[in-house]
C-alpha positions in Angstrom: 18.0 5.7 -11.3 14.4 5.0 -10.3 13.7 1.3 -9.7 10.7 -0.3 -11.5 9.6 -3.8 -10.7 8.2 -6.2 -13.3 4.6 -5.7 -12.2 5.0 -1.9 -12.5 6.5 -2.3 -16.0 3.7 -4.5 -17.1 1.1 -1.9 -15.9 2.8 1.1 -17.4 3.5 -0.7 -20.7 -0.2 -1.6 -20.9 -1.1 2.0 -20.4 1.3 3.2 -23.1 0.2 0.6 -25.6 -3.5 1.3 -24.9 -2.9 5.0 -25.5 -0.9 4.3 -28.6 -3.9 2.3 -29.9 -5.8 5.6 -30.2 -3.5 6.4 -33.1 -4.1 3.1 -34.9 -1.9 0.6 -33.0 -3.3 -2.6 -31.6 -5.1 -2.2 -28.2 -5.1 -5.9 -27.1 -2.8 -5.0 -24.1 -4.6 -3.7 -21.1 -4.1 -3.2 -17.3 -4.8 -6.3 -15.2 -8.4 -6.6 -14.0 -9.2 -4.6 -10.9 -10.0 -6.5 -7.7 -13.5 -6.2 -6.3 -12.1 -5.7 -2.8 -8.8 -4.3 -1.5 -6.6 -7.3 -0.5 -3.6 -7.3 1.8 -1.3 -10.1 3.0 -0.1 -10.4 6.6 3.7 -10.3 6.2 4.6 -12.9 8.9 3.7 -15.5 6.3 6.9 -14.3 4.4 9.1 -13.4 7.3 11.9 -15.7 6.0 12.4 -13.2 3.2 14.0 -9.7 3.3 11.4 -6.8 3.5 11.9 -5.7 -0.1 11.5 -9.3 -1.3 8.3 -9.7 0.8 6.9 -6.6 -1.0 7.8 -8.0 -4.4 6.2 -11.4 -3.7 3.0 -9.7 -2.4 2.8 -7.2 -5.3 3.5 -9.8 -8.0 0.7 -12.0 -6.6 -1.8 -9.2 -7.2 -2.4 -7.9 -3.7 -3.0 -4.2 -3.1 -1.2 -4.0 0.3 0.7 -5.6 3.1 -0.4 -5.8 6.8 2.7 -5.8 9.0 3.4 -7.7 12.2 6.1 -5.5 13.8 7.7 -8.4 15.7 8.9 -9.8 12.3 11.1 -6.8 11.7 12.8 -6.0 15.0 15.1 -7.3 17.7 14.1 -5.0 20.5 11.2 -2.9 19.2 10.1 -0.5 16.5 12.1 2.3 17.9 15.2 0.7 16.3 13.7 1.3 12.8 15.1 4.7 12.0 13.3 7.4 9.9 15.6 6.5 7.0 14.7 2.8 7.3 11.0 3.7 7.4 11.4 5.8 4.2 13.1 2.9 2.5 10.4 0.5 3.6 7.8 2.8 2.1 9.8 3.0 -1.1 10.1 -0.7 -1.2 6.3 -1.0 -1.0 5.9 1.7 -3.7 8.3 -0.1 -6.0 6.3 -3.3 -5.6 3.0 -1.5 -6.4 1.5 -2.0 -2.9 0.9 0.1 0.1 0.8 -0.4 3.9 -2.6 -1.5 5.1 -1.6 -1.2 8.7 -0.3 -3.3 11.6 -1.4 -6.4 13.6 0.1 -8.6 16.3 0.9 -5.3 18.0 2.3 -6.5 21.3 3.8 -9.8 20.4 7.5 -9.9 21.6 9.8 -8.4 20.9 9.8 -6.3 23.0 9.4 -8.6 26.0 7.4 -7.8 29.2 4.4 -6.0 27.6 0.9 -6.5 29.0 -1.9 -4.2 28.3 -4.2 -5.3 31.1 -1.6 -6.1 33.8 -2.5 -4.9 37.3 1.0 -3.6 37.5 1.0 0.2 36.8 4.6 0.2 35.5 4.0 -2.6 33.0 0.7 -1.0 31.7 2.5 2.3 31.3 5.3 0.7 29.4 2.9 -1.1 27.2 0.8 2.0 26.5 3.9 3.9 25.6 4.9 1.2 23.1 1.5 1.2 21.6 2.0 4.9 21.0 5.3 4.2 19.3 3.5 1.7 17.1 1.0 4.4 16.1 4.0 6.5 14.8 5.5 3.5 13.0 2.2 2.7 11.3 1.6 6.3 10.3 5.2 6.7 9.0 4.6 3.8 6.6 1.3 5.2 5.4 -0.8 2.6 7.3 -4.3 3.6 8.5 -5.3 0.7 10.9 -3.8 -1.2 13.8 -5.6 -4.5 14.6 -5.4 -5.1 18.4 -5.4 -8.9 18.8 -2.3 -9.9 20.9 -4.1 -12.4 23.2 -1.1 -13.1 25.4 -0.8 -9.4 26.2 -4.4 -8.7 27.1 -5.7 -11.7 29.0 -6.4 -11.7 32.7 -3.4 -12.2 35.0 -2.5 -12.2 38.6 -6.0 -12.9 39.7 -7.8 -9.9 38.3 -11.3 -10.3 36.9 -12.3 -10.0 33.2 -14.1 -6.8 34.1 -11.0 -5.3 35.6 -9.0 -6.4 32.5 -11.6 -4.7 30.2 -11.4 -1.6 32.3 -7.6 -1.5 32.0 -8.0 -2.2 28.2 -10.4 0.7 27.9 -8.2 3.1 29.9 -5.1 2.2 27.8 -6.9 2.9 24.5 -8.2 6.2 25.9 -4.6 7.2 26.6 -3.5 6.8 23.0 -6.7 7.7 21.1 -5.9 11.3 20.6 -2.4 10.5 19.4 -3.8 8.0 16.9 -6.2 10.6 15.6 -3.3 13.1 15.1 -1.5 10.4 13.1 -4.6 9.4 11.1 -4.6 5.8 12.5 -7.5 3.8 13.8 -7.0 1.1 16.5 -9.3 -1.8 15.9 -10.3 -4.1 18.8 -10.2 -7.6 17.5 -12.6 -10.1 19.2 -10.7 -13.3 19.8 -12.0 -16.8 20.7 -12.0 -18.0 24.2 -9.3 -20.5 23.3 -7.0 -17.5 22.8 -8.0 -15.1 25.6 -10.7 -14.5 28.2 -10.9 -10.8 27.3 -13.2 -9.6 24.5 -14.4 -12.8 22.7 -17.3 -11.4 20.6 -18.1 -8.4 18.4 -20.7 -7.4 20.9 -18.1 -7.2 23.7 -15.7 -5.3 21.4 -18.4 -2.8 20.4 -19.3 -2.3 24.0 -15.8 -1.0 24.7 -15.7 1.0 21.4 -18.9 2.8 22.4 -17.6 3.4 25.9 -14.5 5.0 24.5 -16.5 6.9 21.9 -13.5 8.1 19.9 -13.1 8.2 16.1 -9.8 6.5 16.3 -11.1 3.4 18.1 -13.3 0.8 16.4 -13.4 -2.9 15.6 -13.0 -5.5 12.8 -14.1 -9.0 11.7 -12.0 -12.2 11.7 -13.5 -15.5 10.3 -11.3 -17.6 12.6 -12.4 -15.9 15.8 -16.2 -16.2 15.3 -16.6 -19.5 17.2 -18.0 -17.8 20.3 -20.6 -15.9 18.3 -24.3 -16.9 18.3 -25.3 -15.0 15.1 -24.5 -16.2 11.6 -21.5 -14.4 10.1 -23.5 -12.4 7.5 -25.8 -11.3 10.2 -22.8 -10.1 12.3 -21.5 -8.1 9.4 -24.9 -6.4 8.9 -25.5 -5.8 12.6 -22.1 -4.3 13.3 -21.1 -3.0 9.8 -20.4 0.6 10.8 -17.8 -0.7 13.3 -16.1 -3.2 10.9 -13.1 -1.4 9.4 -11.0 -4.5 8.5 -11.4 -8.2 7.7 -9.1 -11.1 8.4 -9.6 -14.3 6.3 -8.5 -17.9 6.9 -10.0 -21.3 7.5 -11.5 -21.9 10.9 -8.5 -24.0 11.8 -6.1 -21.2 10.9 -4.9 -22.6 7.5 -5.1 -20.8 4.2 -8.2 -21.2 2.0 -7.5 -23.2 -1.1 -9.3 -22.1 -4.3 -10.4 -25.7 -4.6 -11.9 -25.9 -1.1 -13.7 -22.7 -0.3 -16.0 -23.1 2.7 -19.6 -22.6 1.5 -20.6 -20.6 4.6 -17.9 -18.0 3.8 -19.4 -17.0 0.4 -22.5 -15.3 2.0 -20.1 -13.1 4.0 -18.3 -11.9 0.9 -21.6 -11.4 -0.8 -22.8 -9.3 2.1 -19.6 -7.2 2.1 -20.1 -6.7 -1.6 -23.8 -5.6 -1.1 -22.7 -3.2 1.6 -19.9 -1.8 -0.7 -17.2 -2.6 1.8 -14.1 -0.6 0.6 -11.7 -1.3 3.4 -8.9 -4.0 3.6 -9.4 -7.7 3.5 -6.3 -9.5 4.6 -5.0 -13.1 4.4 -3.9 -14.0 7.9 -3.0 -17.7 8.6 -1.3 -19.5 11.4 0.0 -22.6 9.6 3.0 -21.6 7.4 4.0 -25.1 6.6 2.9 -25.0 2.9 5.4 -22.2 2.4 5.0 -18.4 2.3 5.0 -18.0 -1.5 2.5 -20.8 -2.1 0.1 -19.4 0.6 0.5 -15.9 -0.9 -0.3 -17.0 -4.5 -3.0 -19.6 -3.7 -4.8 -17.2 -1.4 -5.1 -14.6 -4.1 -6.4 -17.2 -6.5 -9.0 -17.9 -3.8 -10.0 -14.3 -3.6 -10.4 -14.0 -7.4 -12.5 -17.2 -7.5 -14.7 -15.9 -4.7 -15.3 -12.7 -6.7 -16.5 -14.7 -9.6 -18.7 -16.9 -7.4 -20.5 -13.9 -5.8 -21.2 -11.9 -9.0 
């Protein structure tokens, strides 16, 4: 028997009742209002729940997708998630009325011992190989993007310079770029603040590497929390680098979720700019403070998105 969740039932019932209205029945039932943007939730917020439950919570809150942090699902690495498991994960998303936006926190342990810019050839090779496995995992779930943040696995180490680290970073992405293209996945370099890493702190620095690699499967993204080292205003950054921005992460500057009652005024022009530019890629809630509880963060963040939509109309 095919499993239908409550949200799916409401949607299909609305369609049936609407069609029935053509024959004279009431047509007051309708499909829920469509979101202005495509919204996803980063799943580590809900990691205390089983995968299927995470999907249900995300779907019922009104999101279109889930962005997966692989470390929340494994003990050793994504290789332990079998093809059957991956098919079931995909079915769980479908049952909940959502899809896989992609992956983030790519190299956060487990597995241990990964470092993308290590001067140790064996460690870099191991890390590049795991990134390749993540590409397969992402594609198997229907994801299209992989956000490369992972500050602890890309910072300088063992006395190498920032330039050497960036060269290793570039070389590693070049090694997996063709495989990513074959699997229809884009790897997005995430600029991170200097408080997180000393490698790639601004969009300009990220784009420099993207242009150097010059491959359709490597680009960048925008994260509100990590704009502290930028000199341009956020809307100006969006316009300047728009063709490189294939994903957006949203949270307060201190890493907490944005309450619908306390939306930062300087965030609204960013959403307005995205609307004006017809941004049609994913916008994800990613927060670092889970203390309010995963369900509350999930629900309140969607209320915030809906309120922002009304404020920028």
